[in-house]
C-alpha positions as CSV (number, residue, x, y, z in Angstrom):
1,X,29.2,-9.9,39.1
2,X,30.5,-13.0,40.7
3,X,27.6,-14.6,42.6
4,X,30.0,-16.1,45.1
5,X,31.2,-12.7,46.3
6,X,28.1,-11.2,48.0
7,X,25.3,-13.6,47.0
8,X,25.9,-16.8,48.9
9,X,24.9,-19.1,46.0
10,X,27.6,-21.6,47.0
11,X,26.3,-22.2,50.5
12,X,24.1,-25.0,51.5
13,X,20.5,-23.9,52.2
14,X,20.4,-26.0,55.4
15,X,17.0,-26.6,56.9
16,X,17.0,-27.7,60.5
17,X,13.9,-29.6,61.6
18,X,14.8,-29.9,65.2
19,X,13.5,-27.6,68.0
20,X,16.5,-27.3,70.2
21,X,17.3,-23.9,71.7
22,X,20.3,-21.8,70.8
23,X,23.2,-22.0,73.4
24,X,21.7,-21.3,76.8
25,X,18.7,-19.1,75.8
26,X,15.5,-20.0,77.6
27,X,12.8,-22.0,75.9
28,X,10.4,-19.1,76.3
29,X,12.3,-16.9,73.8
30,X,10.8,-15.7,70.5
31,X,9.7,-18.7,68.5
32,X,10.9,-17.1,65.3
33,X,14.6,-17.4,66.3
34,X,15.0,-20.7,64.7
35,X,13.4,-22.2,61.5
36,X,11.8,-25.2,63.1
37,X,8.6,-27.2,62.8
38,X,6.2,-26.5,60.0
39,X,8.4,-23.8,58.5
40,X,11.3,-26.2,58.2
41,X,9.1,-28.8,56.6
42,X,7.8,-26.3,54.1
43,X,11.3,-25.1,53.1
44,X,12.6,-28.6,52.8
45,X,9.7,-29.5,50.5
46,X,10.2,-26.4,48.3
47,X,14.0,-27.0,47.9
48,X,13.3,-30.6,46.8
49,X,10.7,-29.6,44.1
50,X,11.4,-30.8,40.6
51,X,12.8,-28.3,38.0
52,X,10.0,-26.4,36.3
53,X,7.5,-27.2,39.1
54,X,6.0,-23.9,40.4
55,X,3.8,-23.0,43.4
56,X,0.9,-20.6,43.0
57,X,0.4,-17.7,45.4
58,X,-3.1,-16.2,46.0
59,X,-4.0,-12.8,47.3
60,X,-7.0,-11.4,49.1
61,X,-8.8,-8.2,48.2
62,X,-6.3,-6.2,50.2
63,X,-3.4,-7.5,48.2
64,X,-2.1,-9.7,51.1
65,X,-0.8,-13.2,50.3
66,X,-3.0,-15.9,51.6
67,X,-3.3,-19.7,51.7
68,X,-0.7,-22.3,51.5
69,X,1.1,-20.6,48.7
70,X,1.4,-17.4,50.7
71,X,2.8,-19.3,53.7
72,X,5.3,-21.2,51.4
73,X,6.5,-18.0,49.9
74,X,7.0,-16.4,53.3
75,X,9.0,-19.4,54.6
76,X,11.1,-19.6,51.5
77,X,11.8,-15.9,51.5
78,X,13.0,-16.2,55.1
79,X,15.3,-19.1,54.1
80,X,16.8,-17.0,51.3
81,X,17.3,-14.1,53.7
82,X,19.3,-16.2,56.1
83,X,21.3,-18.3,53.6
84,X,21.9,-16.2,50.5
85,X,22.7,-12.6,51.7
86,X,25.9,-11.9,53.6
87,X,25.4,-10.6,57.1
88,X,28.6,-8.5,57.0
89,X,29.1,-7.2,53.4
90,X,26.2,-4.7,53.6
91,X,25.7,-2.0,56.2
92,X,22.0,-2.0,55.5
93,X,19.4,-3.2,52.9
94,X,19.8,-0.1,50.8
95,X,23.4,-1.2,50.2
96,X,22.4,-4.5,48.6
97,X,22.7,-3.9,44.9
98,X,20.4,-4.6,42.0
99,X,22.4,-7.6,40.9
100,X,22.0,-9.4,44.2
101,X,18.3,-8.5,44.3
102,X,17.8,-9.8,40.8
103,X,19.5,-13.1,41.9
104,X,17.1,-13.4,44.8
105,X,14.2,-12.8,42.5
106,X,15.4,-15.3,40.0
107,X,15.7,-17.9,42.8
108,X,12.2,-17.2,44.0
109,X,10.8,-17.4,40.5
110,X,12.3,-20.8,40.0
111,X,9.9,-22.1,42.7
112,X,6.9,-19.8,42.5
113,X,4.5,-18.7,39.7
114,X,4.9,-15.0,40.0
115,X,4.8,-11.9,37.7
116,X,7.3,-9.1,37.3
117,X,4.8,-6.8,39.0
118,X,5.3,-8.8,42.2
119,X,9.1,-8.5,42.2
120,X,9.4,-5.3,44.3
121,X,7.1,-6.5,47.1
122,X,8.7,-10.0,47.2
123,X,12.3,-8.8,47.3
124,X,11.4,-6.1,49.8
125,X,10.0,-8.8,52.1
126,X,13.3,-10.7,51.8
127,X,15.1,-7.6,52.9
128,X,12.9,-7.2,55.9
129,X,13.5,-10.8,56.9
130,X,17.2,-10.3,56.4
131,X,17.2,-7.3,58.8
132,X,15.1,-9.3,61.3
133,X,17.6,-12.2,61.1
134,X,20.5,-10.0,61.9
135,X,18.6,-8.5,64.8
136,X,17.8,-11.9,66.2
137,X,21.4,-13.0,66.0
138,X,22.4,-9.9,67.9
139,X,19.7,-10.2,70.6
140,X,20.0,-13.9,71.3
141,X,23.5,-14.9,70.4
142,X,25.7,-11.8,71.0
143,X,24.3,-9.5,73.6
144,X,23.9,-12.2,76.3
145,X,27.4,-13.5,75.8
146,X,29.5,-10.4,75.2
147,X,31.6,-11.2,78.3
148,X,32.2,-14.8,77.2
149,X,34.4,-14.4,74.1
150,X,35.1,-18.1,73.6
151,X,31.4,-18.9,73.5
152,X,30.5,-15.7,71.6
153,X,32.9,-16.4,68.7
154,X,32.0,-20.0,68.3
155,X,29.8,-20.2,65.2
156,X,26.4,-21.6,66.0
157,X,26.2,-25.2,64.7
158,X,22.6,-24.5,63.5
159,X,23.9,-21.8,61.1
160,X,27.4,-23.1,60.1
161,X,26.2,-24.2,56.7
162,X,25.1,-20.6,55.9
163,X,27.5,-18.4,57.8
164,X,31.2,-18.6,57.4
165,X,33.2,-18.5,60.6
166,X,35.2,-15.4,59.5
167,X,31.9,-13.7,58.6
168,X,30.5,-14.5,62.0
169,X,33.5,-13.1,63.8
170,X,33.3,-9.9,61.8
171,X,29.6,-9.7,62.5
172,X,30.2,-10.1,66.3
173,X,32.8,-7.4,66.3
174,X,30.6,-5.0,64.4
175,X,27.7,-5.6,66.8
176,X,29.9,-4.8,69.8
177,X,31.3,-1.5,68.7
178,X,30.3,1.5,70.9
179,X,28.6,3.1,67.9
180,X,26.4,0.2,67.4
181,X,25.6,-0.2,71.1
182,X,24.1,3.3,71.1
183,X,21.6,2.5,68.3
184,X,17.9,2.3,69.4
185,X,17.5,-1.4,68.8
186,X,14.7,-3.5,70.2
187,X,16.0,-5.2,73.3
188,X,15.1,-8.7,74.4
189,X,13.5,-8.8,77.8
190,X,15.4,-10.7,80.5
191,X,14.3,-11.6,84.0
192,X,17.5,-9.8,85.3
193,X,19.4,-7.1,83.5
194,X,22.6,-8.3,81.7
195,X,25.9,-6.9,83.0
196,X,27.8,-4.6,80.7
197,X,31.5,-5.6,81.2
198,X,34.3,-3.8,79.5
199,X,35.4,-5.0,76.1
200,X,38.9,-5.8,77.0
201,X,38.3,-9.5,77.3
202,X,37.0,-9.8,73.7
203,X,39.7,-7.6,72.3
204,X,42.4,-9.7,73.9
205,X,40.8,-12.9,72.7
206,X,40.5,-11.6,69.1
207,X,44.1,-10.4,69.1
208,X,45.2,-13.8,70.2
209,X,43.2,-15.5,67.4
210,X,44.8,-13.2,64.8
211,X,48.3,-14.1,66.1
212,X,47.6,-17.8,66.0
213,X,46.1,-17.7,62.5
214,X,49.0,-15.7,61.1
215,X,51.6,-18.3,62.3
């Protein structure tokens, strides 16, 4: 398998240490939307570790990861979920093949002292974080702007290192289909209900983009 096809090994694992809010979303939104503060510092430190240097992970009596190692693993797993797995090439986590999962595991093992017995749980956690990442993108960057196509299709600067523009446009279109809109997704709470305008604006805008790009 070519790692560049579905496993984004060629993309920069950008870590943003700022705390600015996405587009016009209020500061009171879910704090997990952006990788900021301590989590960003953890990830930056891990990515700069020397080759062969490994972090240890401890577990409590219930099998839960604890301590600094557990926090580091959680932060790094989230970074991989956001920067290494395409948001458009897989309909769901079950569609992500073993080759990609093995690449994720190998990337984790290059930074953490883990055994093969831990692979299933660690990779599964990355999958959960990947699903959460796509859900957050939808709730905070797509749903509130579905009647503003120019803003909607402008790739967020914070994620441009990890999400290609064409992939973002495909993701937006997939999230605005009638079929997807009917799914029982968790909805973000707004002070006032968002309007549900017809899709014609977006369709016209996308059609014009295609015409221009084909010239």
